[in-house]
C-alpha positions as CSV (number, residue, x, y, z in Angstrom):
1,Q,-5.6,15.4,15.9
2,L,-7.3,13.9,13.9
3,M,-6.2,12.6,10.7
4,S,-3.6,11.5,13.1
5,Y,-6.1,9.1,14.7
6,S,-7.1,8.4,11.4
7,Q,-3.5,7.6,9.3
8,A,-2.5,5.4,12.9
9,L,-5.4,3.4,13.3
10,V,-4.8,2.7,8.9
11,N,-0.9,1.6,10.4
12,A,-2.4,-0.6,13.1
13,V,-4.8,-2.3,9.7
14,S,-1.7,-2.5,7.0
15,Q,0.2,-5.0,9.8
16,V,-2.2,-7.3,10.4
17,R,-1.9,-10.8,8.6
18,L,-3.6,-14.5,8.6
19,E,-1.4,-18.0,9.5
20,N,0.6,-17.6,5.5
21,G,1.7,-13.8,6.1
22,K,-0.7,-12.4,4.3
23,T,-2.0,-9.4,4.8
24,P,-5.9,-9.8,4.4
25,P,-8.0,-9.4,0.4
26,Q,-10.5,-7.2,1.8
27,I,-8.1,-5.3,3.8
28,R,-6.4,-4.8,0.5
29,Q,-9.1,-3.7,-1.5
30,F,-10.6,-1.1,1.2
31,F,-7.0,0.7,0.6
32,I,-7.8,0.2,-2.4
33,D,-11.1,1.6,-2.5
34,Q,-10.6,4.6,0.1
35,L,-7.6,5.9,-2.9
36,R,-10.3,4.8,-5.2
37,Y,-13.2,7.2,-4.2
38,N,-11.1,9.6,-2.3
39,D,-13.0,12.6,-2.5
40,N,-11.0,16.2,-0.9
41,T,-12.8,18.4,-3.4
42,T,-15.4,20.6,-0.6
43,N,-12.4,20.1,2.4
44,Q,-10.2,23.7,3.0
45,Y,-7.8,21.5,3.6
46,S,-5.2,18.4,2.1
47,D,-5.2,15.2,2.6
48,A,-1.3,14.2,1.2
49,Y,-0.3,13.5,4.2
50,Y,-3.4,11.1,4.6
51,M,-3.2,9.2,1.0
52,A,0.8,8.9,1.8
53,S,0.1,6.8,4.6
54,L,-2.9,4.3,2.7
55,I,-0.1,4.6,-0.3
56,T,1.8,3.2,2.7
57,A,0.1,1.2,4.2
58,L,-1.0,-0.6,1.0
59,A,2.1,-0.9,0.4
60,C,3.2,-2.4,3.2
61,A,0.0,-4.9,3.0
62,S,0.7,-6.3,-0.4
63,V,3.7,-7.9,1.0
64,S,3.5,-11.0,2.7
65,T,5.9,-11.0,5.9
66,F,5.7,-15.4,5.5
67,P,9.7,-16.1,6.5
68,P,11.3,-19.5,4.9
69,E,11.2,-22.0,7.5
70,R,14.0,-22.4,9.6
71,G,16.3,-24.5,8.0
72,E,15.4,-23.7,4.6
73,L,17.8,-22.4,2.0
74,T,16.1,-19.8,0.2
75,S,17.2,-20.2,-4.0
76,S,17.2,-17.7,-6.6
77,E,13.4,-18.6,-7.5
78,S,11.3,-17.0,-4.8
79,K,8.2,-19.7,-4.4
80,T,4.8,-18.0,-4.5
81,D,1.6,-18.9,-3.7
82,Q,0.0,-15.8,-5.3
83,T,-3.7,-16.6,-6.0
84,R,-5.6,-15.0,-8.8
85,E,-6.7,-12.9,-6.5
86,D,-3.8,-11.4,-4.9
87,Y,-2.0,-10.1,-9.1
88,E,-5.7,-8.5,-10.0
89,L,-5.0,-6.9,-6.0
90,L,-1.7,-6.0,-7.1
91,D,-2.8,-4.9,-10.0
92,A,-5.8,-2.8,-9.0
93,A,-2.8,-1.6,-6.7
94,V,-0.1,-0.4,-8.3
95,A,-2.6,1.6,-11.1
96,E,-3.6,3.4,-8.4
97,V,-0.4,4.1,-6.8
98,E,0.5,5.4,-10.2
99,R,-2.3,7.2,-10.7
100,Y,-2.2,9.4,-7.5
101,R,2.4,9.7,-8.6
102,S,0.6,11.3,-12.2
103,M,-1.8,14.0,-10.0
104,D,1.3,14.5,-7.6
105,R,3.2,14.7,-10.5
106,L,0.6,17.4,-12.2
107,I,0.0,19.6,-8.9
108,P,2.4,18.5,-6.3
109,S,1.5,17.8,-2.4
110,L,2.7,19.0,0.3
111,N,6.5,18.2,0.7
112,N,5.8,15.9,-2.6
113,A,3.9,13.6,0.1
114,V,2.7,11.4,-2.7
115,T,5.4,11.3,-4.9
116,V,7.7,10.8,-1.9
117,A,5.0,7.6,-1.1
118,A,5.1,6.2,-4.1
119,L,8.7,5.3,-4.4
120,E,8.3,3.4,-1.4
121,V,5.7,1.9,-2.9
122,W,8.2,0.5,-5.5
123,N,10.9,0.2,-3.9
124,V,8.9,-2.5,-0.9
125,M,7.9,-4.0,-4.3
126,W,11.1,-4.5,-5.6
127,I,12.8,-5.6,-2.0
128,H,9.6,-8.0,-2.0
129,K,9.8,-9.6,-6.0
């Protein structure tokens, strides 16, 4: 039950947005750090579903939800207001997701939950590119 609260909290935090539609960089860095420094070696239970929820939350936090202005046509060129920090965080996020996907290929998680979450990340990134 504690794990479901943790997953719900992670999901709720990933929905936080600034006025420009982007998640604050501190939250994105928090998710990256949670993935990078997770150590479940002393726990007898798998945390695959929690890791999958972190990966999914990181994907949600990495895309902007700021819609185009009313009446503005979207062109084939998407205008980005990405900063250098945004690109660095995105690169770090992609690296961590790819690391977890590789680990899941070597030691599969229950129902391949981590791989499914990683595929969802690529899907979200592709749709919002």
